C-alpha positions, 0 to 999 in steps of 0.5 A: 666776683659775680659783680665783676662778671656783670660789670664786664657785660655792662661795660660791653653793652655800653661800649660806644654809647656815650654822647659825642662832643658837639662839632660842626658838620661840613656838607658832604658831596652826594658822591663822597664815600665814607670808609666804614669805621671799625665799630661798624664792621665789628659784630657784637660779641656773644656775651657767653663768649665774653664771659668765657674769655674773662674766666681764669684757667682755674675757673674754666677747669672748675666748670667741668665739675658737677661735684657731690655736695659736701656735708661741710664747707660747701660754700668754701669749696665753691671758692676753692674749686670754682665748681660748675655745680653740685649734685645733691643726695639724700643727706642734703635734705636731712633735717631740712624744710622747704624754706630752710632748703631754699635758703641753703641753696640760695647761699650756695648760689650767692657764694659762686661767681657763676651760677651753679647747676643744682642737680638731684636724682629723683627717679621715684621708687628706689631713688628718691633723694627729695621725696623720701623726706616727709617734710618735702612730700608725704610719700615717695614718688612712685617709680616710672614702672609703678606709675605706668602700671597704676595709670598708664602714660597719663598718670606717669606724666602727671607724676613727672609734672608734679615732680618737676614743679616740686624740684623747681620750687626748691631752687633745684635746676637739673634733674638727673633723668629721665631713665631711658634704659630698656631692662627686660630681665626680671631681677636685673640691676636697672629693672626697678628703675626702668619703665619696663616697656617697649622702646617706643613707649619708653621713647615717648616717656623720655621725650615727654619728660624732657618737655615737662622738665623744660616747662618748669625750667628744669634741665634734663639728663637722659641716662644711662647711655647707651642703655644699661640692658640686663647688665650688672651693677657698675657700682660694684664691678667692671661690666662688659656689654657684649650686645651687637650694635644692631641690637643697641640701635634697634632697641636701647638707643631709640629712647635716647634718640627720642629724647634728643629730638625733644631737645634734652639738655644733657646725656649721662654716660654709663660705666659699661664697656660697650664692646660693639664700639670699644672693647677696652674702655667703659663708655664714660671714658671711651672716645669712640662711644662719645664720637658715636653720640656726637656724630652718629646721633647728632647730639650737641648738648652736654655729655656727663659722666656717671659718678667716677667714684664707682667701682667700675672706674676705681678698680681700673683707674686712679681717681686723678687719671679717671678724671683726666681720661673723662675729659679727654674722651669728650665729657663736658661735666664730670660727676665727682665725689673725689673732686678735691683730688680730681680738680688739680689733676685736670688743671695740671693736665691742661697746664701740661697741654695733655688736655688742650685749652680749645677742648676745655673751652668747648666743654665750658661753653656748652655748660654755659649755654645750658646755664643760659637756657635755664635762666641762670645767666644772661 
């Protein structure tokens, strides 16, 4: 299938370039006007748009899914669900060496007609999918908080540079970070994972990390929009953030703004209910929160959900409905563990015109542009 897409592109590039038969040419009066041909009037088609146009509806829907990599049949699932990418967890590095892991990822890429996003959480500290395995690094990466305490911003950014180089060398092309959350409360859920400094210092870290990742051809995902604060864990329960919009705009949103200005690729939505913007739906399923990110903060990159398997979502929505609502609210990529049931639900919603093909294609095109930026296509 990958060859078919490449042949389509090659055909397009060669179109109109074959040699014309030899003919005699009559002199033309200097005043004679020649009507422009259709080919002269037609601008070359964007290769990404051409790729999108060549995709089936099933393939387009599949590109919405950043799926948790299954323990078995990962290559088969790529063919069955046309997935946009895989999100890796610690189990995906068990019993692997760097060489064997690279070979495994290469196998996934070869099984997918459209190159995959291969993403991982490697924040340091308590979230280390890769460096928790000694075959990849002798010890875990420190958390941003630990690195900053040990050597300030210089050591923190040196750690992020080493991290980016390691992940890129393994065939990973997206890091689910940097963490932009401001968490002042000791003992809060996000406290061990946040930098724990001012919005200005956190913003400097976010912007610098985005650039460091980009230098290693590694996609960045700012998280957890619009900022977790001292709120409890949405893995276990629904959470409502009652802070005012003014407080969010003067504190929590500043690191995200810095990351956007630095050219971040994607932003991950939290599952917190942000009552200042929408007192009913979690941010990940809220059109109002997505509208704020798009139109108030001028973000035109990829918007990603946090994993839809978390209790804040599953307690209030079924797996299928959560996936459909995630697309309707404005997400371009769905982090999904339950993709075998969520993919057909989204596909049926498009076929029933509950989700418009126009919206679907806008999201897929954003993801394809990201893949192009990462050097995966064209």
